[in-house]
C-alpha positions in Angstrom: -13.9 -12.0 -9.2 -14.1 -8.6 -10.8 -11.8 -9.1 -14.2 -9.7 -6.4 -15.9 -11.9 -4.8 -18.6 -11.4 -1.9 -20.7 -14.0 0.2 -18.6 -16.2 0.7 -21.8 -19.1 3.0 -21.1 -17.4 4.7 -18.1 -17.1 8.3 -18.0 -13.3 9.3 -18.6 -13.5 11.1 -15.1 -14.1 7.7 -13.5 -10.7 6.4 -12.0 -9.8 2.9 -13.1 -8.0 0.9 -10.6 -6.2 -2.5 -11.1 -5.9 -4.8 -8.0 -3.2 -7.2 -7.8 -4.2 -10.5 -6.5 -1.4 -11.7 -4.0 -3.0 -15.0 -3.1 -3.0 -14.0 0.6 -5.4 -11.0 0.7 -9.0 -10.4 1.5 -9.7 -7.7 -1.2 -13.4 -7.2 -0.7 -12.8 -4.4 1.7 -10.5 -2.6 -0.9 -13.1 -2.9 -3.7 -15.7 -1.8 -1.4 -13.5 1.6 -0.4 -12.7 2.1 -4.1 -16.3 1.8 -5.4 -17.7 4.0 -2.5 -15.2 6.9 -3.9 -16.7 6.4 -7.5 -13.7 4.1 -8.9 -13.9 1.3 -11.2 -12.0 -1.8 -9.8 -10.7 -4.7 -11.5 -8.2 -7.5 -10.9 -5.1 -7.9 -12.9 -4.5 -11.4 -14.8 -1.0 -10.5 -16.3 1.7 -8.2 -16.0 0.7 -6.0 -18.8 -2.4 -5.1 -16.7 -0.1 -3.6 -14.1 2.0 -1.7 -16.8 -1.2 -0.2 -18.4 -3.0 1.1 -15.6 -3.3 4.3 -14.1 -3.6 3.3 -10.6 -2.6 -0.1 -9.0 -3.6 -1.4 -5.5 -1.2 -3.9 -4.1 -2.9 -5.3 -0.9 -1.9 -8.3 1.2 -1.9 -10.3 4.5 -0.4 -13.3 5.5 3.5 -14.3 4.8 6.1 -12.6 2.7 7.1 -15.7 1.2 3.6 -17.0 0.1 2.7 -13.4 -1.3 6.0 -13.0 -3.3 5.7 -16.9 -4.7 2.2 -15.9 -6.1 3.4 -12.5 -7.6 6.4 -14.4 -9.5 4.1 -17.3 -10.4 1.7 -14.9 -12.0 4.5 -12.8 -13.6 3.3 -9.7 -11.7 6.6 -9.0 -9.7 8.7 -7.4 -12.5 5.8 -5.0 -13.6 5.2 -3.9 -9.9 8.9 -3.6 -9.3 9.4 -1.1 -12.5 5.9 0.7 -11.7 7.0 1.5 -8.0 10.7 2.8 -9.0 9.0 4.9 -11.8 6.9 6.4 -8.9 3.6 5.7 -10.7 0.6 5.7 -8.7 0.4 2.7 -6.7 -1.1 1.9 -3.3 0.5 -0.6 -1.2 -1.5 -1.9 1.8 -0.2 -3.8 4.8 1.8 -6.5 3.6 1.9 -4.9 0.2 4.1 -2.4 1.9 6.6 -5.1 3.2 6.6 -6.6 -0.4 8.1 -3.2 -1.7 11.1 -3.8 0.8 14.2 -6.0 0.2 13.2 -8.6 2.5 11.5 -9.3 6.0 12.5 -11.1 9.1 9.2 -13.0 8.8 10.6 -14.9 6.0 14.1 -15.3 6.1 16.0 -15.8 2.8 12.8 -14.4 0.7 13.6 -11.7 -1.5 10.9 -8.8 -2.0 10.6 -6.6 -4.5 13.1 -4.5 -3.6 11.9 -1.1 -4.7 12.6 0.1 -1.1 15.7 -0.3 0.5 14.6 -1.6 3.8 14.1 -4.9 5.7 10.7 -5.3 7.7 11.8 -6.1 11.4 9.4 -7.9 14.0 7.9 -5.7 16.5 9.6 -6.6 19.7 9.2 -4.1 22.7 9.2 -5.9 25.8 5.5 -6.3 27.4 3.9 -5.4 24.1 1.4 -7.8 22.5 2.2 -9.0 19.1 0.4 -8.9 16.6 -0.4 -5.4 16.7 -4.1 -5.4 16.2 -6.3 -2.4 16.6 -6.0 1.5 16.3 -3.0 3.8 16.6 -2.6 7.2 15.9 -0.2 8.2 12.7 1.8 11.3 12.4 3.4 12.5 9.3 7.2 13.1 10.4 8.0 15.7 7.7 4.9 17.1 5.7 5.2 21.0 5.3 2.8 20.7 2.1 0.5 17.9 3.3 -2.9 19.0 4.8 -6.5 17.9 4.6 -6.9 13.9 4.2 -3.2 13.5 4.3 -3.0 15.0 7.9 -2.4 13.0 10.8 -5.3 10.6 12.0 -6.0 7.1 13.6 -5.7 4.0 11.4 -6.3 0.5 11.8 -3.4 -1.9 11.9 -3.0 -5.7 11.6 0.6 -6.6 11.7 3.7 -8.4 13.5 6.4 -6.9 11.3 7.1 -3.3 10.0 10.0 -1.0 8.5 11.6 0.4 11.7 14.0 3.1 10.3 13.6 6.1 7.8 14.0 5.4 4.2 16.0 8.2 2.4 14.0 9.9 -0.2 10.7 9.0 1.1 8.4 11.1 3.1 7.2 9.0 6.2 4.5 8.9 8.8 5.1 6.9 12.0 3.0 5.1 14.8 3.8 3.3 18.0 3.3 0.2 19.6 5.8 -0.2 22.5 8.1 1.4 20.1 8.1 3.8 17.0 8.1 2.3 13.5 6.9 3.4 10.1 3.2 3.6 9.5 3.5 4.9 5.9 5.7 6.1 3.2 5.1 8.3 0.2 7.0 9.5 -2.9 5.6 10.5 -6.2 2.4 8.6 -7.0 3.5 5.9 -4.4 1.6 5.6 -1.1 2.6 2.5 1.1 0.6 2.0 4.3 1.5 -0.5 6.9 -2.1 0.2 8.3 -5.4 -0.7 6.5 -6.8 2.7 5.1 -9.7 0.8 3.8 -10.8 -0.1 7.5 -9.9 3.1 9.0 -13.0 5.1 8.7 -13.6 8.6 7.2 -9.8 9.6 7.6 -8.5 6.5 5.8 -11.3 6.8 2.9 -10.0 10.4 2.5 -6.6 9.2 2.1 -7.6 6.6 -0.5 -9.4 9.5 -2.2 -6.4 11.7 -2.3 -4.3 9.1 -3.8 -6.9 8.4 -6.6 -6.3 12.0 -7.4 -2.5 11.3 -8.1 -1.7 11.9 -11.8 1.5 10.0 -13.6 3.2 13.1 -13.5 2.8 14.0 -9.8 2.3 13.3 -6.2 -0.6 12.5 -4.0 -2.6 15.6 -4.1 -3.4 16.3 -0.4 -5.0 20.0 -0.6 
C-alpha cells in the first residue's frame, strides 16, 4: 500500500493527492488514473492527512454501512465532512458519492456524512435490470460555464442506488437507467460522481485532470 508521505523530492507542480481507504474499495484503478496524470498518490492513515491534503479522493464500492463503519473507526469521518462542507478539492466516486449523503435506502438506519442533503434511493424502474452495470450517457443539466473535459460524455457505472432528485446549490449531471438519476454533483472544489471516472476512458481521465487543476480558492477548471 502507498502510504502518506511528504512528497519530498517532487516538483511543486506535481499534484499531491490523498486517497481515503474505505475498507470496501478497489483503489488500484484510481491510483493508476492519478499516476497517468502525473499526480502523486498516497493513502490517508489518520484524519489529519485529510485535513492537510490539497486534494482528496473518496472512492468506494459495497455497502454504505460497511464503508461508514470503517471511516468512523479510522477517524476519517469528521475530517471528510468538514472538508466537503468547506468545498475543498475532493473527488468522491460511486459509493463515495453516496457517503456524502444523509443516508441510503440500501442501509436503513445508517447515517452518512450528511454533507449533501439527500438520501440515495434504489433504482427501481419496471423491467430494468439492477444493478446498473455498464456505460450510460452523462449530461450536465445546467452548465453555461462548463466546456472541454467537463462536457457531456459516456461513463461507466456499477451501482444499484443513486441520488434521484436535484440538490439545491449543486450543479448536477444526470444519466438514465430506466429512469433519470443524478450522475454527478459539483460545487466549488467538490466533484461527486456516481460513475467511475477512472474506468470511463479518455473522457473520464480528462474529468479527473480537470478536478486536479482545482485550487483551494476555486472550482473545477473545465476550460
